[in-house]
Structures are given as C-alpha cells and as structure tokens.
Wavefront OBJ file of the C-alpha trace (Angstrom):
o trace
v 20.011 99.893 -35.994
v 19.652 99.340 -32.496
v 19.668 100.909 -29.060
v 20.264 99.669 -26.205
v 19.576 101.692 -22.873
v 20.400 100.914 -19.982
v 21.360 102.663 -16.187
v 17.441 103.265 -14.844
v 16.346 102.993 -11.464
v 14.872 104.231 -8.400
v 16.589 107.017 -6.371
v 15.433 109.715 -3.413
v 15.093 113.368 -4.383
v 18.682 115.090 -4.948
v 20.087 111.902 -5.936
v 21.899 110.886 -9.439
v 21.887 108.615 -11.930
v 23.740 107.881 -15.207
v 22.304 106.518 -18.251
v 24.245 105.013 -20.828
v 22.989 103.951 -24.691
v 24.540 101.619 -26.564
v 24.012 101.906 -30.660
v 24.929 99.172 -33.624
v 24.425 98.420 -37.013
v 25.270 100.332 -39.724
v 25.496 103.617 -38.058
v 26.012 107.208 -39.651
v 28.982 109.374 -39.136
v 26.687 112.785 -39.088
v 24.303 110.619 -36.191
v 22.606 112.965 -33.833
v 22.300 111.024 -30.474
v 19.465 111.874 -27.236
v 17.439 111.598 -24.812
v 13.765 111.782 -24.635
v 11.729 110.972 -21.603
v 8.100 110.568 -21.081
v 6.154 110.539 -17.844
v 2.447 108.839 -17.146
v -0.419 110.859 -18.879
v 1.986 113.254 -20.926
v 3.814 113.758 -24.539
v 7.184 112.710 -24.916
v 9.715 115.636 -24.679
v 13.308 116.068 -25.584
v 15.602 116.057 -22.746
v 18.876 116.376 -24.446
v 21.134 116.037 -27.954
v 24.581 115.657 -29.131
v 25.772 115.619 -32.454
v 28.589 113.318 -33.194
v 31.125 116.485 -33.542
v 29.605 117.110 -29.585
v 27.283 120.427 -29.952
v 24.533 119.757 -27.337
v 21.139 121.116 -26.641
v 19.440 121.014 -23.658
v 15.732 121.134 -22.507
v 15.414 124.695 -20.229
v 14.229 122.370 -17.227
v 17.160 120.268 -17.165
v 20.148 122.800 -17.248
v 22.638 122.884 -15.125
v 21.530 119.727 -13.566
v 21.863 116.931 -16.199
v 25.129 116.479 -18.889
v 25.162 114.552 -22.134
v 28.267 113.052 -23.319
v 29.308 110.343 -26.212
v 31.932 108.433 -26.928
v 32.256 107.763 -30.963
v 34.224 104.613 -30.708
v 31.774 103.092 -28.813
v 28.757 104.295 -30.518
v 27.602 105.222 -27.005
v 25.739 107.841 -25.597
v 25.102 108.800 -21.824
v 23.355 110.896 -19.603
v 24.466 112.026 -16.086
v 21.449 113.456 -14.189
v 22.145 115.106 -11.466
v 20.284 117.054 -8.318
v 16.990 114.354 -9.622
v 13.832 115.914 -8.525
v 10.243 113.666 -8.629
v 8.914 115.577 -11.828
v 12.208 113.587 -13.651
v 10.181 110.982 -12.926
v 9.784 109.227 -16.340
v 10.499 106.294 -18.879
v 13.556 107.707 -20.997
v 14.426 106.753 -24.233
v 17.783 107.255 -26.330
v 16.772 108.610 -29.896
v 19.505 108.033 -32.624
v 18.920 110.723 -36.040
v 20.998 109.732 -38.793
v 22.106 113.291 -39.126
v 21.032 116.461 -37.622
v 18.173 117.446 -40.302
v 17.379 113.902 -41.140
v 13.809 112.266 -40.427
v 15.466 108.694 -39.830
v 15.150 107.948 -36.403
v 15.577 105.215 -33.977
v 14.949 104.642 -30.382
v 15.527 102.483 -27.538
v 13.341 100.462 -25.862
v 13.228 103.108 -22.625
v 14.661 102.631 -19.222
v 12.255 103.813 -16.386
v 13.851 106.620 -13.685
v 11.800 106.834 -10.614
v 12.803 109.487 -8.497
v 10.925 109.711 -4.769
v 9.903 112.515 -2.731
l 1 2 3 4 5 6 7 8 9 10 11 12 13 14 15 16 17 18 19 20 21 22 23 24 25 26 27 28 29 30 31 32 33 34 35 36 37 38 39 40 41 42 43 44 45 46 47 48 49 50 51 52 53 54 55 56 57 58 59 60 61 62 63 64 65 66 67 68 69 70 71 72 73 74 75 76 77 78 79 80 81 82 83 84 85 86 87 88 89 90 91 92 93 94 95 96 97 98 99 100 101 102 103 104 105 106 107 108 109 110 111 112 113 114 115 116 117
C-alpha cells in the first residue's frame, strides 16, 4: 500500500487549506483512513479519522474547524482545514489502517502545513 499526500503549504491565520491523500495497492474494504500531525518537538497526534462507512472522529482541538471526508471509489481521503491557527502548524501525515482494530497501518510521507500569525 502506498499513500501520497498533497495540498500542504503556507497560509495566514484564519485561512483554509485542503489536504488530499490517495492510496494505492492492495486495500481492504474495511480500512480506516485518517490524518495525524506532528509539530516540532512534539509527539505525533491524531487529527481525524474516517471509516469506510463514513463514521468520523476528531481531535477536540480541530472540531468545528476541520472536516475529514473520503471517496471510496478513488481510495482518497481529504482534510478540509478552515479557520487555521498558528498552533495548527505541523507536518500532516496520512494513515491507512487495514481495519478499525488492526495493528497493520501504512503512512504517507507527510506534508508541511505552516500557519503564519
């Protein structure tokens, strides 16, 4: 399985960005896709996940500002980020988990998001 992310960049506080992550390879129909982020000097943290059935879960820090969605036909997950804050600055990683309780996961290479104040 390969994950290719796109859409990062530099934006001013209050602005928006949309991240995309396309998966290819042998992908189970029960997979869970999500976004994690890692800021300098901090641990990687969950941003949002979405099951193949469309159930979502968000970190409290992004609720109401970020929206995760997916296109199962394209094996692609999106993260719409609105009202961005400087504290959202991080490298954002796409993850694909084979199924909800599986320990088998794949990661993208990461895409930088920088929010200036």
